[in-house]
LUMLOMI-808001 format. One record per residue (C-alpha): x, y negated, z negated. Coordinates in steps of 0.1 Angstrom, whole numbers, padded with zeros to 4 digits, always signed. Layout:
XYZ;...
// end
This chain:
+0042+0130-0162;+0025+0096-0162;-0001+0087-0188;-0021+0056-0193;-0032+0051-0229;-0033+0025-0257;-0028-0001-0230;+0006+0014-0221;+0021+0031-0191;+0040+0061-0203;+0064+0080-0180;+0075+0113-0195;+0063+0100-0228;+0082+0067-0228;+0064+0034-0226;+0077+0014-0197;+0073-0019-0180;+0075-0016-0142;+0092-0046-0125;+0086-0040-0088;+0093-0059-0056;+0073-0056-0024;+0095-0046+0006;+0078-0041+0039;+0100-0014+0054;+0081-0017+0087;+0091-0053+0091;+0128-0046+0087;+0153-0028+0108;+0161+0005+0092;+0198-0006+0090;+0186-0034+0067;+0168-0013+0042;+0197-0006+0019;+0207-0043+0018;+0172-0054+0007;+0172-0027-0019;+0206-0038-0032;+0192-0073-0036;+0160-0061-0052;+0182-0042-0078;+0203-0074-0082;+0171-0091-0092;+0166-0065-0119;+0137-0046-0105;+0132-0009-0112;+0106-0002-0085;+0096-0009-0049;+0061-0013-0035;+0049-0014+0000;+0018-0014+0021;+0015+0014+0047;+0000-0002+0078;-0024+0022+0095;-0024+0000+0126;+0013+0006+0131;+0016+0042+0121;-0014+0052+0144;-0013+0027+0171;-0028+0053+0194;-0056+0075+0181;-0043+0109+0170;-0006+0099+0173;+0005+0094+0137;+0041+0085+0131;+0052+0085+0095;+0088+0098+0102;+0101+0072+0126;+0099+0091+0158;+0085+0062+0178;+0102+0034+0159;+0129+0040+0132;+0114+0015+0108;+0082+0035+0106;+0099+0063+0087;+0078+0061+0055;+0092+0092+0040;+0127+0081+0047;+0121+0048+0030;+0106+0064-0001;+0135+0088-0003;+0160+0060+0000;+0143+0042-0029;+0146+0074-0049;+0183+0077-0040;+0186+0042-0055;+0169+0053-0087;+0138+0032-0079;+0102+0041-0086;+0078+0036-0057;+0043+0021-0056;+0024+0033-0025;-0003+0010-0010;-0018+0028+0020;-0050+0008+0026;-0068+0014+0048;-0072-0023+0046;-0039-0040+0037;-0044-0077+0048;-0007-0089+0047;-0015-0112+0076;-0018-0081+0098;-0039-0078+0129;-0074-0065+0120;-0061-0066+0083;-0043-0034+0092;-0071-0014+0109;-0063+0001+0143;-0079-0015+0173;-0091+0018+0186;-0112+0025+0156;-0131-0008+0159;-0135-0003+0197;-0147+0032+0194;-0173+0025+0166;-0187-0010+0170;-0215-0001+0146;-0191-0003+0117;-0186-0041+0123;-0210-0056+0098;-0239-0079+0106;-0248-0103+0079;-0273-0131+0071;-0298-0137+0099;-0285-0108+0121;-0252-0126+0127;-0219-0109+0131;-0196-0111+0102;-0171-0140+0104;-0144-0119+0088;-0122-0090+0100;-0140-0066+0077;-0159-0033+0083;-0187-0014+0066;-0167+0005+0039;-0193+0032+0036;-0201+0037+0073;-0198+0074+0081;-0174+0068+0110;-0151+0046+0090;-0150+0071+0061;-0144+0099+0086;-0113+0083+0101;-0101+0069+0067;-0101+0104+0054;-0079+0116+0083;-0055+0086+0076;-0053+0095+0040;-0046+0132+0049;-0015+0121+0069;-0002+0097+0043;-0007+0121+0014;+0013+0148+0032;+0042+0124+0028;+0033+0113-0007;+0022+0145-0025;+0057+0161-0028;+0071+0127-0038;+0048+0118-0067;+0065+0116-0101;+0047+0146-0116;+0061+0167-0088;+0096+0154-0094;+0095+0124-0071;+0095+0086-0075;+0059+0076-0066;+0043+0064-0098;+0011+0048-0085;-0012+0046-0055;-0034+0016-0046;-0068+0024-0032;-0076-0001-0003;-0068-0037-0008;-0089-0067-0021;-0121-0048-0017;-0150-0072-0010;-0128-0103-0006;-0133-0108+0031;-0171-0107+0028;-0170-0131-0001;-0148-0158+0013;-0169-0159+0045;-0203-0156+0028;-0210-0126+0050;-0223-0097+0029;-0223-0064+0048;-0259-0059+0059;-0255-0031+0085;-0284-0007+0089;-0264+0018+0070;-0257-0005+0041;-0293-0017+0038;-0305+0019+0037;-0281+0025+0008;-0294-0007-0009;-0330+0005-0006;-0320+0039-0021;-0303+0021-0050;-0333-0001-0056;-0356+0029-0059;-0332+0045-0085;-0330+0011-0104;-0366+0000-0106;-0399+0019-0107;-0424+0015-0079;-0446-0011-0096;-0416-0033-0105;-0404-0032-0070;-0438-0044-0058;-0434-0075-0080;-0399-0082-0068;-0404-0077-0031;-0436-0085-0011;-0429-0057+0015;-0425-0020+0015;-0390-0009+0007;-0383+0021+0030;-0358+0027+0058;-0376+0009+0086;-0365-0018+0110;-0388-0046+0096;-0371-0043+0062;-0337-0050+0077;-0350-0084+0089;-0366-0091+0055;-0333-0085+0037;-0311-0103+0063;-0334-0133+0064;-0350-0134+0029;-0380-0157+0022;-0380-0180-0008;-0404-0160-0028;-0379-0132-0034;-0345-0148-0027;-0336-0148-0064;-0345-0111-0068;-0325-0102-0037;-0294-0121-0046;-0294-0106-0081;-0299-0070-0068;-0275-0074-0039;-0247-0084-0063;-0254-0055-0086;-0257-0031-0056;-0224-0043-0041;-0206-0035-0074;-0220+0000-0073;-0211+0003-0036;-0175-0008-0041;-0171+0017-0070;-0185+0045-0048;-0161+0036-0020;-0131+0035-0043;-0141+0069-0058;-0143+0083-0023;-0108+0071-0015;-0095+0086-0047;-0112+0119-0038;-0094+0119-0005;-0060+0113-0022;-0066+0140-0047;-0079+0165-0021;-0046+0162-0003;-0024+0166-0034;-0019+0131-0049;-0031+0133-0085;-0020+0127-0120;-0007+0092-0112;-0026+0059-0117;-0049+0048-0090;-0048+0010-0086;-0076-0014-0076;-0064-0049-0070;-0084-0080-0077;-0085-0110-0054;-0099-0145-0060;-0072-0172-0062;-0078-0204-0043;-0059-0236-0038;-0034-0226-0065;-0061-0224-0091;-0079-0194-0107;-0115-0209-0110;-0128-0183-0085;-0106-0154-0095;-0132-0139-0118;-0154-0134-0088;-0131-0105-0079;-0134-0092-0114;-0172-0094-0112;-0171-0075-0078;-0147-0048-0088;-0148-0041-0126;-0171-0011-0120;-0146+0003-0095;-0117+0005-0119;-0136+0013-0151;-0158+0041-0138;-0136+0068-0152;-0101+0075-0165;-0070+0072-0142;-0075+0038-0128;-0056+0005-0132;-0067-0029-0122;-0042-0052-0107;-0043-0090-0103;-0034-0111-0074;-0015-0141-0089;-0011-0169-0064;-0004-0200-0085;+0023-0224-0074;+0040-0239-0104;+0027-0229-0138;+0024-0263-0155;+0001-0284-0177;-0026-0282-0150;-0027-0245-0144;-0013-0226-0174;-0047-0220-0190;-0060-0205-0158;-0035-0176-0159;-0040-0171-0196;-0078-0169-0191;-0079-0145-0161;-0055-0121-0179;-0079-0123-0209;-0109-0117-0187;-0094-0087-0170;-0085-0072-0203;-0120-0079-0216;-0137-0056-0191;-0110-0028-0193;-0115+0006-0208;-0097+0010-0241;-0067+0027-0225;-0061+0004-0196;-0033-0021-0196;-0030-0052-0175;-0010-0051-0142;-0004-0075-0114;+0001-0060-0080;+0005-0092-0060;+0026-0113-0083;+0036-0142-0061;+0072-0152-0061;+0094-0174-0039;+0094-0211-0030;+0058-0216-0018;+0068-0223+0018;+0040-0202+0032;+0036-0224+0063;+0073-0224+0073;+0073-0262+0071;+0089-0267+0037;+0056-0272+0020;+0048-0258-0015;+0084-0262-0028;+0077-0248-0063;+0100-0253-0092;+0124-0224-0100;+0105-0220-0133;+0073-0209-0115;+0079-0172-0113;+0097-0171-0146;+0069-0187-0165;+0042-0166-0149;+0061-0134-0157;+0067-0143-0193;+0030-0152-0199;+0018-0121-0182;+0041-0098-0201;+0032-0115-0234;-0005-0108-0227;+0002-0071-0220;+0010-0067-0183;+0029-0034-0179;+0035-0036-0141;+0044-0067-0121;+0049-0064-0084;+0067-0094-0070;+0050-0103-0037;+0067-0108-0013;+0102-0099-0025;+0117-0100+0010;+0106-0114+0043;+0109-0096+0076;+0098-0096+0112;+0066-0087+0131;+0074-0065+0160;+0054-0063+0192;+0030-0035+0198;+0040-0009+0224;+0005-0013+0239;+0001-0050+0244;-0030-0066+0230;-0028-0098+0250;-0038-0118+0219;-0012-0145+0223;+0019-0128+0210;+0012-0090+0210;+0026-0087+0175;+0015-0067+0145;+0006-0099+0126;-0004-0134+0132;+0025-0152+0115;+0047-0151+0145;+0080-0133+0148;+0093-0141+0113;+0072-0132+0082;+0076-0140+0045;+0092-0174+0048;+0086-0181+0011;+0101-0149-0002;+0132-0151-0025;+0150-0130+0001;+0145-0145+0036;+0136-0125+0067;+0174-0126+0075;+0183-0114+0040;+0195-0147+0025;+0187-0155-0012;+0168-0188-0017;+0170-0212-0047;+0143-0193-0067;+0162-0160-0068;+0186-0166-0097;+0159-0178-0121;+0136-0150-0111;+0164-0125-0117;+0172-0140-0151;+0136-0136-0163;+0134-0100-0150;+0166-0092-0167;+0154-0107-0200;+0122-0086-0198;+0140-0054-0188;+0166-0058-0216;+0139-0053-0242;+0112-0036-0221;+0111-0006-0244;+0100-0029-0272;+0076-0051-0251;+0060-0020-0235;+0045-0010-0268;+0037-0045-0281;+0004-0063-0282;-0003-0100-0283;-0012-0112-0317;-0046-0130-0318;-0064-0156-0340;-0100-0153-0351;-0115-0167-0319;-0124-0151-0285;-0134-0167-0252;-0167-0155-0237;-0166-0139-0203;-0199-0134-0185;-0193-0114-0152;-0227-0124-0138;-0217-0160-0139;-0193-0151-0111;-0217-0129-0091;-0219-0157-0065;-0200-0142-0036;-0229-0144-0012;-0257-0170-0009;-0283-0171+0019;-0275-0203+0038;-0311-0215+0038;-0318-0210+0002;-0319-0243-0017;-0330-0224-0049;-0299-0202-0049;-0275-0229-0039;-0288-0250-0068;-0284-0222-0093;-0249-0213-0080;-0239-0249-0082;-0248-0250-0119;-0230-0217-0126;-0199-0229-0108;-0199-0262-0127;-0201-0246-0161;-0183-0212-0159;-0149-0227-0153;-0135-0262-0145;-0143-0284-0175;-0146-0254-0199;-0112-0242-0189;-0095-0276-0186;-0109-0291-0217;-0119-0264-0242;-0094-0236-0233;-0065-0259-0226;-0071-0276-0260;-0072-0243-0277;-0039-0231-0262;-0021-0264-0268;-0033-0263-0304;-0017-0229-0309;-0047-0206-0307;-0039-0172-0293;-0071-0155-0281;-0085-0128-0260;-0119-0126-0242;-0151-0108-0249;-0171-0091-0222;-0206-0105-0230;-0225-0081-0208;-0210-0046-0215;-0191-0047-0248;-0205-0052-0283;-0202-0087-0299;-0194-0080-0335;-0186-0105-0363;-0159-0083-0377;-0138-0084-0345;-0150-0117-0331;-0157-0141-0359;-0158-0171-0336;-0168-0172-0300;-0159-0200-0275;-0187-0199-0250;-0188-0217-0216;-0225-0219-0210;-0246-0228-0180;-0283-0236-0177;-0287-0199-0167;-0281-0169-0190;-0297-0135-0191;-0321-0125-0217;-0299-0097-0229;-0269-0120-0235;-0291-0145-0253;-0304-0117-0275;-0268-0106-0282;-0258-0142-0292;-0289-0147-0314;-0281-0114-0333;-0244-0125-0336;-0255-0158-0352;-0280-0140-0375;-0252-0117-0387;-0229-0146-0395;-0210-0152-0363;-0200-0187-0352;-0203-0202-0317;-0186-0231-0300;-0209-0237-0270;-0195-0259-0243;-0217-0268-0213;-0255-0265-0215;-0279-0247-0238;-0295-0222-0214;-0331-0226-0203;-0334-0199-0176;-0324-0163-0170;-0302-0152-0141;-0332-0152-0117;-0344-0187-0126;-0373-0176-0150;-0378-0196-0182;-0357-0181-0210;-0349-0202-0241;-0343-0176-0268;-0309-0190-0278;-0323-0226-0279;-0351-0214-0302;-0325-0198-0325;-0306-0230-0326;-0338-0250-0333;-0335-0272-0302;-0356-0281-0272;-0343-0295-0240;-0353-0332-0237;-0336-0345-0206;-0304-0343-0186;-0286-0376-0183;-0265-0382-0151;-0239-0408-0142;-0243-0425-0109;-0226-0453-0089;-0247-0478-0108;-0248-0461-0142;-0217-0454-0163;-0229-0427-0185;-0210-0427-0218;-0211-0408-0251;-0199-0417-0285;-0191-0397-0317;-0212-0393-0347;-0211-0372-0379;-0176-0357-0385;-0168-0367-0349;-0177-0403-0354;-0140-0414-0350;-0139-0400-0315;-0135-0426-0288;-0165-0434-0266;-0158-0418-0232;-0174-0417-0197;-0190-0384-0187;-0207-0372-0156;-0237-0356-0174;-0251-0349-0209;-0279-0326-0220;-0301-0343-0246;-0322-0324-0272;-0350-0327-0297;-0349-0306-0329;-0372-0287-0352;-0346-0286-0380;-0319-0307-0396;-0286-0308-0376;-0255-0329-0378;-0252-0350-0347;-0217-0351-0332;-0222-0369-0298;-0248-0393-0287;-0256-0409-0254;-0248-0447-0254;-0279-0467-0249;-0305-0441-0257;-0287-0426-0288;-0299-0392-0276;-0281-0363-0293;-0260-0343-0268;-0237-0326-0293;-0244-0312-0328;-0235-0287-0355;-0262-0265-0370;-0268-0234-0391;-0284-0205-0372;-0292-0175-0393;-0262-0167-0414;-0239-0182-0387;-0230-0216-0375;-0229-0233-0340;-0213-0263-0326;-0228-0275-0293;-0209-0297-0269;-0235-0303-0242;-0214-0328-0224;-0179-0323-0208;-0159-0340-0235;-0122-0343-0227;-0093-0321-0238;-0090-0337-0273;-0068-0314-0294;-0078-0327-0328;-0115-0325-0319;-0114-0289-0307;-0091-0279-0336;-0115-0294-0361;-0145-0278-0345;-0129-0243-0345;-0117-0247-0381;-0152-0257-0392;-0164-0225-0375;-0138-0204-0393;-0110-0200-0368;-0075-0214-0377;-0044-0212-0355;-0017-0194-0374;+0012-0201-0350;+0017-0239-0346;+0044-0264-0339;+0048-0301-0348;+0059-0314-0314;+0044-0348-0306;+0042-0344-0268;+0023-0311-0266;+0030-0292-0233;+0042-0261-0252;+0026-0228-0246;+0032-0204-0274;+0022-0169-0284;+0036-0138-0301;+0037-0101-0295;+0043-0074-0321;+0042-0036-0325;+0032-0012-0352;+0066-0017-0369;+0060-0054-0371;+0088-0062-0347;+0080-0095-0330;+0088-0116-0300;+0079-0153-0300;+0072-0165-0265;+0076-0202-0257;+0072-0222-0225;+0080-0259-0222;+0056-0268-0193;+0070-0303-0189;+0102-0316-0172;+0117-0330-0204;+0133-0315-0235;+0113-0313-0267;+0122-0308-0303;+0098-0289-0326;+0095-0269-0357;+0075-0237-0354;+0052-0228-0382;+0034-0196-0391;+0005-0203-0415;+0021-0236-0424;+0055-0222-0432;+0084-0231-0409;+0102-0203-0391;+0139-0199-0384;+0147-0212-0419;+0132-0245-0410;+0155-0252-0381;+0145-0277-0355;+0143-0260-0321;+0151-0278-0289;+0131-0264-0260;+0147-0275-0227;+0127-0289-0198;+0109-0263-0178;+0124-0235-0199;+0109-0203-0212;+0123-0183-0241;+0115-0150-0259;+0129-0152-0294;+0133-0120-0314;+0121-0116-0350;+0128-0084-0370;+0139-0064-0339;+0155-0031-0347;+0182-0020-0323;+0195+0013-0337;+0216+0004-0368;+0214-0033-0361;+0184-0055-0370;+0179-0089-0356;+0161-0107-0384;+0157-0137-0361;+0175-0156-0334;+0171-0188-0315;+0188-0171-0286;+0172-0147-0261;+0184-0111-0258;+0198-0105-0223;+0216-0071-0226;+0219-0044-0253;+0250-0022-0254;+0266+0003-0278;+0293-0022-0290;+0278-0055-0279;+0247-0076-0278;+0245-0102-0251;+0223-0132-0257;+0213-0163-0237;+0217-0194-0258;+0189-0219-0258;+0200-0246-0284;+0228-0272-0289;+0237-0248-0317;+0221-0214-0319;+0218-0192-0349;+0215-0154-0348;+0209-0136-0381;+0217-0099-0380;+0213-0072-0406;+0237-0042-0402;+0264-0022-0421;+0287-0026-0391;+0312-0054-0390;+0307-0083-0366;+0340-0089-0349;+0353-0124-0348;+0351-0146-0317;+0360-0181-0306;+0324-0186-0296;+0308-0184-0331;+0313-0187-0368;+0302-0159-0391;+0289-0161-0426;+0282-0128-0443;+0261-0120-0473;+0261-0083-0480;+0248-0066-0449;+0234-0099-0435;+0255-0118-0410;+0247-0154-0400;+0262-0163-0366;+0264-0200-0356;+0273-0206-0320;+0301-0230-0311;+0287-0234-0276;+0260-0258-0263;+0234-0239-0243;+0234-0266-0216;+0271-0262-0211;+0275-0224-0214;+0246-0202-0224;+0263-0168-0222;+0269-0154-0257;+0284-0120-0266;+0284-0105-0301;+0308-0075-0306;+0306-0050-0334;+0331-0026-0349;+0326+0012-0344;+0300+0027-0367;
// end
């Protein structure tokens, strides 16, 4: 039995962390399957995942091969059974879309040729630029249902509740992504008909008349009016189209789930994966959350899964990963944990030209941060490369292969197409081993948080489609894109994390904003913000909440209408927007408690006038206009930074303290570059998670509420190193009070650690005797044993503690 509750995945009642590796059986000779599974197990994984490519299994309509009768490597049931024989769980990903560089994104040619009406038209009656289809077209759903029927015949007897090893099923893949990246919303006749029906259920007739200057019914002229909108209703259409698409995607995902359950696959989690990474950054990832959160929160039984495609996790990118995990969690249902179903691993050589070349720490760091934030499933993508065979029926498309990457596929994977391990494999395996060694503890732990939350506004990311000729929408979207991420992430969020703040996110649109649970809110703010969210913020301030607003005080709602409710609550009026130019070096300087801040250059600054007394914090040089201030608002307080001030740790720390949020977990390292958080369970067992994001060693003391941990010992955090240090961890009749070493294996008679220091200390509490060793000195006081390592971690980091029989 598999349950999802309290942000845990429970298998037969036991909370588990699933460490999976993606192995494309169809890209390997059947004789290679066992070798790749052996290497996956060597990496420490306990599960396998794979797409199931419709285009391969049904190359010819009606001829479905899932047992290897046409090609041995297409024996899906044989591969799943082999994974079971290797004591590995299986995560099934049957599409219908799978992407994976496949021809037609995995959709059979015959379906597209037979039903050209399912190929979307988009803005101005143009054909879509992407290889996507109308998800809700009757013909597409008809054949998708038949495909699911065939796959579920294999899957149903093999799901975990039926005694098998399949523990999850993904519904489609990256729904909506292809239309977004090509700015080609699906505007088929079928889809516009559904949009019109949705509009009639969302608005009353009189309201629709004010939003659209034409009759909304299922007639040809309306298709043109929607595909080529006029300026007078472009804002209304963009708003409604975004909301309708969320509804449409949710309806499509629910339909796929119904197919799976109809054919016997039920009582396992159904996964919806979220796309959006670009250029190694996550600025656009929340677009995928915005598109799909209704799909995976519509009822019980769903999990969302991230696509994580960073290269190195370093000082530039670390806050991106932390934020998107927080945003995903913010929109989740109460029971839903985080998962990552495309957790990129390997060396970054996606182009087969030795580009990318990530550091061995990359996958290790990302895994550690994700697990610390509550990820319960990580699917390493792609664990092994393979080959793209040629179709039996030639397509005459240049190489006749199933995918467009040539013969070899997965050049960057830790296991090459030929089965060789690359330089990233050992470090990846080490981190998987560390997580698996204590997974029973981690699986039931939650990240500890300070009294501040980061605001997430899904509608700020509802920018996946923009009519090309709409200056109004391009201008609005540009403002949203400027303020929703970038400077807010790289200055405010980065400063918060480097200063030690551990925080989650708050869904500003759908969840309550309560002072008792969110005393302080860090708010990236654009010039646009809905009336409902402004009302929520005003009430929050009136009730004693505090806000750190970074960006602009909003002046408009999300359709461009005047809306200054929050500004009025703050007692301010927009005066002007200062902009830097080639001939004008816009600068701001500090005032009030920020007067010691250095004057800096900025690209823009919003200036205000006031109807009440405020404390100025930033002024524009030359005009002395106030562009940052602190003020009372109701029973609450606000600090406004309406200019992109740099990542100044003392500044943001002081601002948050003044608002009532103090970082409890801190360090005294001079060079920063340390990511730090902690996880704990109901028994107050704790792991301290540390990442040194830089390429040089650092010495620090770690403090909790000002008191030094580890008996005041100085910790040396090696360059590009991640550690997970135990505090009050109960292991049967042994308690690890604290250790500067990381647990790597737990046995009946032994504990195995990975050393991290020039001299590590491990403090144990047990009635059992610690047997002597040449590797450590032992000092015993009653039942407490202090072990001091005689080995330097950089020379030999393997450390074994042996105990007497009970």
